[in-house]
All heavy atoms as TSV, in Angstrom:
chain	resi	resn	atom	element	x	y	z
A	1	MET	N	N	46.428	-0.724	12.087
A	1	MET	CA	C	46.686	0.599	11.540
A	1	MET	C	C	47.868	0.524	10.537
A	1	MET	O	O	48.785	-0.213	10.796
A	1	MET	CB	C	46.916	1.601	12.592
A	1	MET	CG	C	47.167	3.000	12.099
A	1	MET	SD	S	47.288	4.092	13.488
A	1	MET	CE	C	46.568	5.548	12.718
A	2	LYS	N	N	47.753	1.251	9.491
A	2	LYS	CA	C	48.796	1.290	8.499
A	2	LYS	C	C	50.100	1.967	8.998
A	2	LYS	O	O	50.034	2.989	9.731
A	2	LYS	CB	C	48.341	2.012	7.263
A	2	LYS	CG	C	48.349	1.269	6.014
A	2	LYS	CD	C	47.816	2.121	4.916
A	2	LYS	CE	C	48.168	1.497	3.606
A	2	LYS	NZ	N	47.775	2.226	2.471
A	3	ASP	N	N	51.216	1.400	8.636
A	3	ASP	CA	C	52.530	2.008	9.027
A	3	ASP	C	C	52.686	3.282	8.212
A	3	ASP	O	O	52.641	3.210	6.971
A	3	ASP	CB	C	53.591	0.971	8.724
A	3	ASP	CG	C	54.964	1.524	9.203
A	3	ASP	OD1	O	55.137	2.717	9.385
A	3	ASP	OD2	O	55.873	0.683	9.361
A	4	PRO	N	N	52.840	4.455	8.865
A	4	PRO	CA	C	52.994	5.682	8.043
A	4	PRO	C	C	54.211	5.747	7.198
A	4	PRO	O	O	54.326	6.568	6.340
A	4	PRO	CB	C	52.974	6.760	9.161
A	4	PRO	CG	C	53.420	6.051	10.386
A	4	PRO	CD	C	52.947	4.613	10.282
A	5	ARG	N	N	55.153	4.802	7.383
A	5	ARG	CA	C	56.320	4.840	6.567
A	5	ARG	C	C	56.208	3.996	5.282
A	5	ARG	O	O	57.068	4.005	4.471
A	5	ARG	CB	C	57.555	4.257	7.352
A	5	ARG	CG	C	57.851	5.125	8.568
A	5	ARG	CD	C	58.876	4.442	9.410
A	5	ARG	NE	N	58.264	3.235	9.967
A	5	ARG	CZ	C	58.879	2.197	10.467
A	5	ARG	NH1	N	60.202	2.219	10.496
A	5	ARG	NH2	N	58.239	1.185	10.981
A	6	THR	N	N	55.024	3.348	5.121
A	6	THR	CA	C	54.883	2.575	3.870
A	6	THR	C	C	53.999	3.334	2.875
A	6	THR	O	O	53.136	4.125	3.213
A	6	THR	CB	C	54.152	1.239	4.201
A	6	THR	OG1	O	52.887	1.517	4.740
A	6	THR	CG2	C	54.977	0.389	5.147
A	7	LEU	N	N	54.334	3.137	1.605
A	7	LEU	CA	C	53.631	3.710	0.528
A	7	LEU	C	C	53.160	2.670	-0.476
A	7	LEU	O	O	53.767	1.581	-0.560
A	7	LEU	CB	C	54.552	4.708	-0.201
A	7	LEU	CG	C	55.029	5.905	0.573
A	7	LEU	CD1	C	56.100	6.672	-0.216
A	7	LEU	CD2	C	53.884	6.836	0.889
A	8	PRO	N	N	52.104	2.907	-1.226
A	8	PRO	CA	C	51.731	1.993	-2.249
A	8	PRO	C	C	52.795	1.748	-3.335
A	8	PRO	O	O	53.624	2.680	-3.570
A	8	PRO	CB	C	50.463	2.561	-2.871
A	8	PRO	CG	C	50.087	3.754	-2.006
A	8	PRO	CD	C	51.261	4.099	-1.194
A	9	LEU	N	N	52.786	0.607	-3.965
A	9	LEU	CA	C	53.742	0.323	-5.010
A	9	LEU	C	C	53.004	-0.185	-6.214
A	9	LEU	O	O	52.204	-1.128	-6.077
A	9	LEU	CB	C	54.744	-0.694	-4.531
A	9	LEU	CG	C	55.775	-1.206	-5.567
A	9	LEU	CD1	C	56.698	-0.049	-6.042
A	9	LEU	CD2	C	56.564	-2.370	-5.018
A	10	LEU	N	N	53.286	0.351	-7.373
A	10	LEU	CA	C	52.723	-0.162	-8.637
A	10	LEU	C	C	53.876	-0.600	-9.531
A	10	LEU	O	O	54.779	0.276	-9.750
A	10	LEU	CB	C	51.918	0.896	-9.328
A	10	LEU	CG	C	51.331	0.482	-10.711
A	10	LEU	CD1	C	50.057	-0.285	-10.482
A	10	LEU	CD2	C	51.144	1.711	-11.537
A	11	VAL	N	N	53.919	-1.795	-10.033
A	11	VAL	CA	C	54.964	-2.228	-10.942
A	11	VAL	C	C	54.266	-2.672	-12.215
A	11	VAL	O	O	53.377	-3.487	-12.182
A	11	VAL	CB	C	55.764	-3.446	-10.321
A	11	VAL	CG1	C	56.808	-3.908	-11.320
A	11	VAL	CG2	C	56.327	-3.119	-8.967
A	12	GLU	N	N	54.684	-2.048	-13.311
A	12	GLU	CA	C	54.133	-2.365	-14.625
A	12	GLU	C	C	55.222	-2.758	-15.552
A	12	GLU	O	O	56.292	-2.076	-15.637
A	12	GLU	CB	C	53.418	-1.096	-15.120
A	12	GLU	CG	C	52.837	-1.305	-16.498
A	12	GLU	CD	C	52.128	-0.060	-16.998
A	12	GLU	OE1	O	52.012	0.903	-16.295
A	12	GLU	OE2	O	51.754	-0.069	-18.189
A	13	VAL	N	N	55.024	-3.863	-16.332
A	13	VAL	CA	C	56.003	-4.291	-17.283
A	13	VAL	C	C	55.387	-4.340	-18.631
A	13	VAL	O	O	54.304	-4.959	-18.825
A	13	VAL	CB	C	56.530	-5.726	-16.886
A	13	VAL	CG1	C	57.458	-6.255	-17.965
A	13	VAL	CG2	C	57.241	-5.702	-15.549
A	14	GLY	N	N	55.981	-3.677	-19.608
A	14	GLY	CA	C	55.563	-3.705	-20.956
A	14	GLY	C	C	56.189	-4.867	-21.628
A	14	GLY	O	O	57.353	-5.247	-21.370
A	15	CYS	N	N	55.482	-5.555	-22.524
A	15	CYS	CA	C	56.038	-6.755	-23.170
A	15	CYS	C	C	55.417	-6.961	-24.504
A	15	CYS	O	O	54.558	-6.189	-24.906
A	15	CYS	CB	C	55.782	-8.013	-22.296
A	15	CYS	SG	S	54.099	-8.098	-21.687
A	16	GLU	N	N	55.916	-7.920	-25.221
A	16	GLU	CA	C	55.258	-8.288	-26.516
A	16	GLU	C	C	53.892	-8.863	-26.307
A	16	GLU	O	O	53.570	-9.146	-25.203
A	16	GLU	CB	C	56.187	-9.358	-27.233
A	16	GLU	CG	C	57.527	-8.859	-27.644
A	16	GLU	CD	C	57.477	-7.772	-28.720
A	16	GLU	OE1	O	56.652	-7.909	-29.641
A	16	GLU	OE2	O	58.262	-6.847	-28.648
A	17	GLU	N	N	53.176	-8.934	-27.332
A	17	GLU	CA	C	51.775	-9.458	-27.245
A	17	GLU	C	C	51.728	-10.795	-26.556
A	17	GLU	O	O	52.381	-11.736	-26.895
A	17	GLU	CB	C	51.225	-9.570	-28.659
A	17	GLU	CG	C	49.781	-9.746	-28.752
A	17	GLU	CD	C	48.979	-8.478	-28.685
A	17	GLU	OE1	O	49.546	-7.381	-28.855
A	17	GLU	OE2	O	47.781	-8.566	-28.436
A	18	ILE	N	N	50.912	-10.851	-25.495
A	18	ILE	CA	C	50.742	-12.089	-24.727
A	18	ILE	C	C	49.417	-12.706	-25.175
A	18	ILE	O	O	48.377	-11.985	-25.119
A	18	ILE	CB	C	50.713	-11.838	-23.219
A	18	ILE	CG1	C	52.003	-11.184	-22.731
A	18	ILE	CG2	C	50.436	-13.164	-22.429
A	18	ILE	CD1	C	51.929	-10.700	-21.317
A	19	PRO	N	N	49.368	-13.939	-25.603
A	19	PRO	CA	C	48.101	-14.555	-26.012
A	19	PRO	C	C	47.124	-14.565	-24.846
A	19	PRO	O	O	47.501	-14.765	-23.718
A	19	PRO	CB	C	48.497	-15.987	-26.414
A	19	PRO	CG	C	49.927	-15.856	-26.772
A	19	PRO	CD	C	50.505	-14.816	-25.892
A	20	ALA	N	N	45.843	-14.314	-25.178
A	20	ALA	CA	C	44.816	-14.195	-24.139
A	20	ALA	C	C	44.738	-15.371	-23.257
A	20	ALA	O	O	44.505	-15.255	-22.008
A	20	ALA	CB	C	43.447	-13.960	-24.797
A	21	ARG	N	N	45.015	-16.562	-23.751
A	21	ARG	CA	C	44.880	-17.751	-22.880
A	21	ARG	C	C	45.912	-17.813	-21.769
A	21	ARG	O	O	45.838	-18.542	-20.803
A	21	ARG	CB	C	44.866	-19.054	-23.714
A	21	ARG	CG	C	46.214	-19.275	-24.408
A	21	ARG	CD	C	46.115	-20.574	-25.252
A	21	ARG	NE	N	47.330	-20.890	-25.916
A	21	ARG	CZ	C	47.730	-20.421	-27.079
A	21	ARG	NH1	N	47.002	-19.583	-27.803
A	21	ARG	NH2	N	48.904	-20.752	-27.622
A	22	PHE	N	N	47.016	-17.018	-21.934
A	22	PHE	CA	C	48.074	-17.040	-20.934
A	22	PHE	C	C	48.031	-15.817	-19.969
A	22	PHE	O	O	48.721	-15.799	-18.942
A	22	PHE	CB	C	49.469	-16.951	-21.628
A	22	PHE	CG	C	49.754	-18.130	-22.476
A	22	PHE	CD1	C	50.061	-17.967	-23.830
A	22	PHE	CD2	C	49.718	-19.448	-21.970
A	22	PHE	CE1	C	50.352	-19.049	-24.628
A	22	PHE	CE2	C	50.033	-20.546	-22.800
A	22	PHE	CZ	C	50.310	-20.324	-24.089
A	23	LEU	N	N	47.162	-14.869	-20.238
A	23	LEU	CA	C	47.191	-13.612	-19.441
A	23	LEU	C	C	46.860	-13.826	-18.005
A	23	LEU	O	O	47.588	-13.333	-17.119
A	23	LEU	CB	C	46.191	-12.595	-20.028
A	23	LEU	CG	C	46.722	-11.813	-21.178
A	23	LEU	CD1	C	45.587	-10.900	-21.767
A	23	LEU	CD2	C	47.900	-11.015	-20.818
A	24	GLU	N	N	45.789	-14.547	-17.638
A	24	GLU	CA	C	45.419	-14.687	-16.224
A	24	GLU	C	C	46.531	-15.327	-15.403
A	24	GLU	O	O	46.882	-14.865	-14.312
A	24	GLU	CB	C	44.143	-15.519	-16.113
A	24	GLU	CG	C	43.555	-15.563	-14.756
A	24	GLU	CD	C	42.246	-16.290	-14.647
A	24	GLU	OE1	O	41.568	-16.386	-15.670
A	24	GLU	OE2	O	41.912	-16.745	-13.552
A	25	GLU	N	N	47.100	-16.383	-15.880
A	25	GLU	CA	C	48.202	-17.098	-15.176
A	25	GLU	C	C	49.410	-16.159	-15.127
A	25	GLU	O	O	50.095	-16.133	-14.074
A	25	GLU	CB	C	48.512	-18.405	-15.850
A	25	GLU	CG	C	49.575	-19.210	-15.078
A	25	GLU	CD	C	49.918	-20.565	-15.747
A	25	GLU	OE1	O	49.346	-20.878	-16.793
A	25	GLU	OE2	O	50.726	-21.247	-15.151
A	26	ALA	N	N	49.774	-15.472	-16.180
A	26	ALA	CA	C	50.966	-14.632	-16.247
A	26	ALA	C	C	50.868	-13.557	-15.219
A	26	ALA	O	O	51.810	-13.205	-14.517
A	26	ALA	CB	C	51.152	-14.115	-17.661
A	27	GLN	N	N	49.681	-12.856	-15.196
A	27	GLN	CA	C	49.511	-11.779	-14.209
A	27	GLN	C	C	49.576	-12.210	-12.791
A	27	GLN	O	O	50.212	-11.587	-11.957
A	27	GLN	CB	C	48.224	-10.960	-14.484
A	27	GLN	CG	C	46.978	-11.607	-13.910
A	27	GLN	CD	C	45.742	-10.802	-14.255
A	27	GLN	OE1	O	45.539	-10.288	-15.338
A	27	GLN	NE2	N	44.863	-10.709	-13.288
A	28	ARG	N	N	49.065	-13.382	-12.472
A	28	ARG	CA	C	49.077	-13.879	-11.094
A	28	ARG	C	C	50.546	-14.293	-10.736
A	28	ARG	O	O	51.010	-13.992	-9.675
A	28	ARG	CB	C	48.120	-15.053	-10.964
A	28	ARG	CG	C	47.916	-15.494	-9.551
A	28	ARG	CD	C	47.185	-14.422	-8.709
A	28	ARG	NE	N	48.077	-13.969	-7.637
A	28	ARG	CZ	C	48.000	-12.776	-7.052
A	28	ARG	NH1	N	47.035	-11.959	-7.335
A	28	ARG	NH2	N	48.826	-12.433	-6.081
A	29	ASN	N	N	51.185	-15.049	-11.669
A	29	ASN	CA	C	52.577	-15.432	-11.414
A	29	ASN	C	C	53.513	-14.183	-11.244
A	29	ASN	O	O	54.387	-14.214	-10.381
A	29	ASN	CB	C	53.123	-16.258	-12.541
A	29	ASN	CG	C	52.496	-17.662	-12.585
A	29	ASN	OD1	O	51.898	-18.115	-11.580
A	29	ASN	ND2	N	52.616	-18.313	-13.744
A	30	PHE	N	N	53.269	-13.150	-12.042
A	30	PHE	CA	C	54.052	-11.920	-11.887
A	30	PHE	C	C	53.866	-11.298	-10.486
A	30	PHE	O	O	54.836	-10.992	-9.799
A	30	PHE	CB	C	53.603	-10.938	-12.977
A	30	PHE	CG	C	54.285	-9.572	-12.933
A	30	PHE	CD1	C	55.613	-9.459	-13.097
A	30	PHE	CD2	C	53.555	-8.454	-12.761
A	30	PHE	CE1	C	56.262	-8.227	-13.140
A	30	PHE	CE2	C	54.133	-7.201	-12.747
A	30	PHE	CZ	C	55.512	-7.083	-12.929
A	31	ALA	N	N	52.651	-11.156	-10.028
A	31	ALA	CA	C	52.388	-10.594	-8.720
A	31	ALA	C	C	52.926	-11.513	-7.622
A	31	ALA	O	O	53.549	-11.021	-6.666
A	31	ALA	CB	C	50.861	-10.310	-8.526
A	32	ASP	N	N	52.727	-12.805	-7.739
A	32	ASP	CA	C	53.228	-13.725	-6.733
A	32	ASP	C	C	54.760	-13.670	-6.626
A	32	ASP	O	O	55.321	-13.689	-5.524
A	32	ASP	CB	C	52.807	-15.147	-7.041
A	32	ASP	CG	C	51.326	-15.435	-6.798
A	32	ASP	OD1	O	50.670	-14.550	-6.199
A	32	ASP	OD2	O	50.814	-16.413	-7.313
A	33	ALA	N	N	55.458	-13.653	-7.778
A	33	ALA	CA	C	56.940	-13.617	-7.775
A	33	ALA	C	C	57.446	-12.318	-7.129
A	33	ALA	O	O	58.415	-12.337	-6.346
A	33	ALA	CB	C	57.439	-13.735	-9.172
A	34	LEU	N	N	56.776	-11.212	-7.497
A	34	LEU	CA	C	57.169	-9.930	-6.863
A	34	LEU	C	C	56.879	-9.953	-5.332
A	34	LEU	O	O	57.762	-9.424	-4.580
A	34	LEU	CB	C	56.368	-8.763	-7.493
A	34	LEU	CG	C	56.965	-8.247	-8.766
A	34	LEU	CD1	C	56.029	-7.212	-9.425
A	34	LEU	CD2	C	58.320	-7.614	-8.576
A	35	GLU	N	N	55.782	-10.483	-4.949
A	35	GLU	CA	C	55.442	-10.595	-3.568
A	35	GLU	C	C	56.484	-11.374	-2.742
A	35	GLU	O	O	56.954	-10.911	-1.680
A	35	GLU	CB	C	54.034	-11.235	-3.416
A	35	GLU	CG	C	53.313	-10.857	-2.181
A	35	GLU	CD	C	51.841	-11.304	-2.293
A	35	GLU	OE1	O	51.628	-12.552	-2.319
A	35	GLU	OE2	O	51.019	-10.443	-2.349
A	36	ILE	N	N	56.902	-12.485	-3.324
A	36	ILE	CA	C	57.949	-13.302	-2.687
A	36	ILE	C	C	59.287	-12.563	-2.617
A	36	ILE	O	O	59.902	-12.461	-1.558
A	36	ILE	CB	C	58.107	-14.611	-3.446
A	36	ILE	CG1	C	56.842	-15.492	-3.196
A	36	ILE	CG2	C	59.362	-15.373	-2.968
A	36	ILE	CD1	C	56.761	-16.676	-4.121
A	37	ALA	N	N	59.669	-11.983	-3.719
A	37	ALA	CA	C	61.011	-11.260	-3.746
A	37	ALA	C	C	60.999	-10.062	-2.859
A	37	ALA	O	O	61.947	-9.871	-2.070
A	37	ALA	CB	C	61.285	-10.857	-5.239
A	38	LEU	N	N	59.913	-9.287	-2.830
A	38	LEU	CA	C	59.877	-8.106	-2.016
A	38	LEU	C	C	59.824	-8.505	-0.530
A	38	LEU	O	O	60.353	-7.802	0.308
A	38	LEU	CB	C	58.712	-7.204	-2.373
A	38	LEU	CG	C	58.787	-6.534	-3.729
A	38	LEU	CD1	C	57.519	-5.869	-4.131
A	38	LEU	CD2	C	59.969	-5.510	-3.757
A	39	GLY	N	N	59.097	-9.582	-0.256
A	39	GLY	CA	C	59.002	-10.037	1.137
A	39	GLY	C	C	60.328	-10.559	1.675
A	39	GLY	O	O	60.736	-10.271	2.796
A	40	GLN	N	N	61.036	-11.244	0.831
A	40	GLN	CA	C	62.355	-11.834	1.263
A	40	GLN	C	C	63.359	-10.689	1.455
A	40	GLN	O	O	64.226	-10.827	2.347
A	40	GLN	CB	C	62.917	-12.798	0.196
A	40	GLN	CG	C	62.187	-14.083	0.152
A	40	GLN	CD	C	62.661	-14.956	-1.015
A	40	GLN	OE1	O	63.338	-14.526	-1.942
A	40	GLN	NE2	N	62.258	-16.249	-0.931
A	41	ASP	N	N	63.242	-9.602	0.747
A	41	ASP	CA	C	64.139	-8.493	0.889
A	41	ASP	C	C	63.730	-7.456	1.901
A	41	ASP	O	O	64.344	-6.433	2.124
A	41	ASP	CB	C	64.378	-7.806	-0.441
A	41	ASP	CG	C	65.166	-8.676	-1.408
A	41	ASP	OD1	O	65.844	-9.604	-0.992
A	41	ASP	OD2	O	65.099	-8.414	-2.648
A	42	GLY	N	N	62.644	-7.744	2.638
A	42	GLY	CA	C	62.132	-6.912	3.671
A	42	GLY	C	C	61.367	-5.698	3.288
A	42	GLY	O	O	61.175	-4.722	4.092
A	43	PHE	N	N	60.880	-5.611	2.066
A	43	PHE	CA	C	60.142	-4.496	1.561
A	43	PHE	C	C	58.613	-4.619	1.873
A	43	PHE	O	O	57.852	-3.681	1.714
A	43	PHE	CB	C	60.319	-4.278	0.069
A	43	PHE	CG	C	61.703	-3.754	-0.267
A	43	PHE	CD1	C	62.660	-4.575	-0.750
A	43	PHE	CD2	C	61.998	-2.421	-0.048
A	43	PHE	CE1	C	63.920	-4.109	-1.054
A	43	PHE	CE2	C	63.288	-1.947	-0.330
A	43	PHE	CZ	C	64.255	-2.792	-0.874
A	44	LEU	N	N	58.150	-5.823	2.234
A	44	LEU	CA	C	56.732	-6.035	2.571
A	44	LEU	C	C	56.695	-6.634	3.993
A	44	LEU	O	O	57.564	-7.374	4.411
A	44	LEU	CB	C	56.134	-7.033	1.644
A	44	LEU	CG	C	56.025	-6.594	0.165
A	44	LEU	CD1	C	55.468	-7.754	-0.676
A	44	LEU	CD2	C	55.137	-5.387	0.059
A	45	PRO	N	N	55.703	-6.307	4.715
A	45	PRO	CA	C	55.474	-6.848	6.062
A	45	PRO	C	C	55.380	-8.433	6.002
A	45	PRO	O	O	54.875	-8.908	5.016
A	45	PRO	CB	C	54.171	-6.252	6.544
A	45	PRO	CG	C	53.870	-5.135	5.646
A	45	PRO	CD	C	54.544	-5.391	4.399
A	46	ALA	N	N	55.723	-9.093	7.014
A	46	ALA	CA	C	55.636	-10.502	7.115
A	46	ALA	C	C	54.233	-10.969	6.889
A	46	ALA	O	O	53.297	-10.383	7.438
A	46	ALA	CB	C	56.163	-11.044	8.424
A	47	GLY	N	N	54.014	-11.986	6.091
A	47	GLY	CA	C	52.681	-12.502	5.844
A	47	GLY	C	C	51.835	-11.673	4.893
A	47	GLY	O	O	50.635	-11.923	4.767
A	48	TYR	N	N	52.406	-10.718	4.282
A	48	TYR	CA	C	51.702	-9.838	3.305
A	48	TYR	C	C	51.056	-10.677	2.149
A	48	TYR	O	O	51.787	-11.397	1.530
A	48	TYR	CB	C	52.547	-8.784	2.764
A	48	TYR	CG	C	51.899	-7.801	1.865
A	48	TYR	CD1	C	51.301	-6.624	2.382
A	48	TYR	CD2	C	51.770	-7.973	0.497
A	48	TYR	CE1	C	50.632	-5.740	1.616
A	48	TYR	CE2	C	51.129	-7.075	-0.339
A	48	TYR	CZ	C	50.553	-5.912	0.251
A	48	TYR	OH	O	49.943	-5.019	-0.553
A	49	LYS	N	N	49.783	-10.607	1.953
A	49	LYS	CA	C	49.105	-11.347	0.860
A	49	LYS	C	C	48.042	-10.519	0.192
A	49	LYS	O	O	46.966	-10.978	-0.086
A	49	LYS	CB	C	48.499	-12.642	1.414
A	49	LYS	CG	C	49.478	-13.629	1.845
A	49	LYS	CD	C	50.240	-14.203	0.667
A	49	LYS	CE	C	51.266	-15.227	1.097
A	49	LYS	NZ	N	52.281	-15.531	0.169
A	50	ALA	N	N	48.272	-9.205	-0.097
A	50	ALA	CA	C	47.238	-8.373	-0.604
A	50	ALA	C	C	47.568	-7.802	-1.954
A	50	ALA	O	O	46.944	-6.874	-2.451
A	50	ALA	CB	C	46.927	-7.231	0.360
A	51	ALA	N	N	48.569	-8.344	-2.647
A	51	ALA	CA	C	48.947	-7.882	-4.007
A	51	ALA	C	C	47.768	-8.097	-4.942
A	51	ALA	O	O	47.108	-9.144	-4.918
A	51	ALA	CB	C	50.184	-8.523	-4.501
A	52	GLN	N	N	47.555	-7.147	-5.764
A	52	GLN	CA	C	46.563	-7.263	-6.849
A	52	GLN	C	C	47.248	-7.300	-8.158
A	52	GLN	O	O	48.261	-6.595	-8.329
A	52	GLN	CB	C	45.570	-6.137	-6.755
A	52	GLN	CG	C	44.856	-6.056	-5.413
A	52	GLN	CD	C	44.104	-4.715	-5.224
A	52	GLN	OE1	O	43.853	-3.989	-6.202
A	52	GLN	NE2	N	43.743	-4.431	-3.991
A	53	SER	N	N	46.700	-8.001	-9.144
A	53	SER	CA	C	47.338	-8.109	-10.437
A	53	SER	C	C	46.379	-7.735	-11.541
A	53	SER	O	O	45.192	-8.012	-11.376
A	53	SER	CB	C	47.966	-9.422	-10.668
A	53	SER	OG	O	47.053	-10.446	-10.596
A	54	TYR	N	N	46.896	-7.135	-12.596
A	54	TYR	CA	C	46.080	-6.778	-13.720
A	54	TYR	C	C	46.919	-7.053	-15.010
A	54	TYR	O	O	48.120	-7.218	-14.899
A	54	TYR	CB	C	45.746	-5.302	-13.674
A	54	TYR	CG	C	45.109	-4.874	-12.403
A	54	TYR	CD1	C	45.879	-4.348	-11.393
A	54	TYR	CD2	C	43.755	-5.038	-12.205
A	54	TYR	CE1	C	45.271	-3.971	-10.142
A	54	TYR	CE2	C	43.140	-4.626	-11.006
A	54	TYR	CZ	C	43.928	-4.122	-10.008
A	54	TYR	OH	O	43.388	-3.776	-8.807
A	55	SER	N	N	46.198	-7.112	-16.123
A	55	SER	CA	C	46.974	-7.347	-17.365
A	55	SER	C	C	46.186	-6.819	-18.567
A	55	SER	O	O	44.939	-6.637	-18.517
A	55	SER	CB	C	47.293	-8.769	-17.593
A	55	SER	OG	O	46.107	-9.546	-17.719
A	56	THR	N	N	46.950	-6.569	-19.617
A	56	THR	CA	C	46.408	-6.319	-20.969
A	56	THR	C	C	47.316	-7.180	-21.839
A	56	THR	O	O	48.290	-7.689	-21.377
A	56	THR	CB	C	46.495	-4.807	-21.389
A	56	THR	OG1	O	47.878	-4.499	-21.595
A	56	THR	CG2	C	45.872	-3.895	-20.335
A	57	PRO	N	N	46.974	-7.239	-23.119
A	57	PRO	CA	C	47.811	-8.130	-23.975
A	57	PRO	C	C	49.316	-7.672	-23.997
A	57	PRO	O	O	50.211	-8.437	-24.365
A	57	PRO	CB	C	47.171	-7.976	-25.335
A	57	PRO	CG	C	45.751	-7.776	-25.008
A	57	PRO	CD	C	45.753	-6.907	-23.775
A	58	ARG	N	N	49.565	-6.415	-23.640
A	58	ARG	CA	C	50.915	-5.915	-23.675
A	58	ARG	C	C	51.463	-5.366	-22.339
A	58	ARG	O	O	52.518	-4.751	-22.280
A	58	ARG	CB	C	51.088	-4.804	-24.720
A	58	ARG	CG	C	50.911	-5.365	-26.098
A	58	ARG	CD	C	51.118	-4.249	-27.158
A	58	ARG	NE	N	50.919	-4.828	-28.419
A	58	ARG	CZ	C	51.824	-4.749	-29.414
A	58	ARG	NH1	N	52.958	-4.168	-29.136
A	58	ARG	NH2	N	51.658	-5.276	-30.559
A	59	ARG	N	N	50.736	-5.690	-21.290
A	59	ARG	CA	C	51.190	-5.176	-19.960
A	59	ARG	C	C	50.848	-6.157	-18.896
A	59	ARG	O	O	49.799	-6.853	-18.898
A	59	ARG	CB	C	50.438	-3.940	-19.571
A	59	ARG	CG	C	50.633	-2.738	-20.467
A	59	ARG	CD	C	51.808	-1.900	-20.006
A	59	ARG	NE	N	51.908	-0.665	-20.754
A	59	ARG	CZ	C	52.560	-0.579	-21.893
A	59	ARG	NH1	N	53.058	-1.606	-22.448
A	59	ARG	NH2	N	52.647	0.582	-22.509
A	60	LEU	N	N	51.767	-6.307	-17.924
A	60	LEU	CA	C	51.530	-7.048	-16.677
A	60	LEU	C	C	51.679	-6.012	-15.586
A	60	LEU	O	O	52.636	-5.281	-15.544
A	60	LEU	CB	C	52.513	-8.203	-16.509
A	60	LEU	CG	C	52.387	-9.319	-17.492
A	60	LEU	CD1	C	53.503	-10.308	-17.259
A	60	LEU	CD2	C	51.063	-10.038	-17.423
A	61	VAL	N	N	50.744	-5.973	-14.607
A	61	VAL	CA	C	50.786	-4.978	-13.528
A	61	VAL	C	C	50.533	-5.661	-12.205
A	61	VAL	O	O	49.707	-6.566	-12.098
A	61	VAL	CB	C	49.683	-3.943	-13.779
A	61	VAL	CG1	C	49.614	-2.881	-12.600
A	61	VAL	CG2	C	49.825	-3.208	-15.146
A	62	ALA	N	N	51.359	-5.231	-11.223
A	62	ALA	CA	C	51.122	-5.675	-9.830
A	62	ALA	C	C	51.020	-4.435	-8.968
A	62	ALA	O	O	51.776	-3.511	-9.084
A	62	ALA	CB	C	52.302	-6.530	-9.383
A	63	TRP	N	N	49.960	-4.408	-8.146
A	63	TRP	CA	C	49.626	-3.330	-7.259
A	63	TRP	C	C	49.731	-3.766	-5.802
A	63	TRP	O	O	49.088	-4.764	-5.410
A	63	TRP	CB	C	48.257	-2.746	-7.624
A	63	TRP	CG	C	47.698	-1.825	-6.602
A	63	TRP	CD1	C	46.611	-2.109	-5.848
A	63	TRP	CD2	C	48.124	-0.502	-6.306
A	63	TRP	NE1	N	46.332	-0.988	-5.048
A	63	TRP	CE2	C	47.261	0.035	-5.325
A	63	TRP	CE3	C	49.187	0.308	-6.733
A	63	TRP	CZ2	C	47.377	1.251	-4.763
A	63	TRP	CZ3	C	49.327	1.545	-6.176
A	63	TRP	CH2	C	48.417	2.017	-5.225
A	64	PHE	N	N	50.548	-3.108	-5.022
A	64	PHE	CA	C	50.704	-3.410	-3.594
A	64	PHE	C	C	50.183	-2.227	-2.840
A	64	PHE	O	O	50.888	-1.188	-2.712
A	64	PHE	CB	C	52.184	-3.690	-3.290
A	64	PHE	CG	C	52.748	-4.835	-4.008
A	64	PHE	CD1	C	53.311	-4.686	-5.295
A	64	PHE	CD2	C	52.770	-6.075	-3.449
A	64	PHE	CE1	C	53.854	-5.799	-5.993
A	64	PHE	CE2	C	53.348	-7.147	-4.079
A	64	PHE	CZ	C	53.808	-6.998	-5.372
A	65	PRO	N	N	48.927	-2.282	-2.355
A	65	PRO	CA	C	48.339	-1.094	-1.658
A	65	PRO	C	C	49.061	-0.732	-0.380
A	65	PRO	O	O	49.772	-1.520	0.214
A	65	PRO	CB	C	46.906	-1.477	-1.387
A	65	PRO	CG	C	46.732	-2.882	-1.818
A	65	PRO	CD	C	48.037	-3.402	-2.458
């Protein structure tokens, strides 16, 4: 069961044009780095691995449901 004290988190970063060949890796690295940092600081439950990532040429997005 979900902890009632937790809420979803969406992090979006605007940036300069990212070439298409770099987008997939950049979006995954962004979500992974946030997952690690938030986990180390106690903002995510231990073992959390459900971050989702999205991107456009000018945005990187990480969603933590």
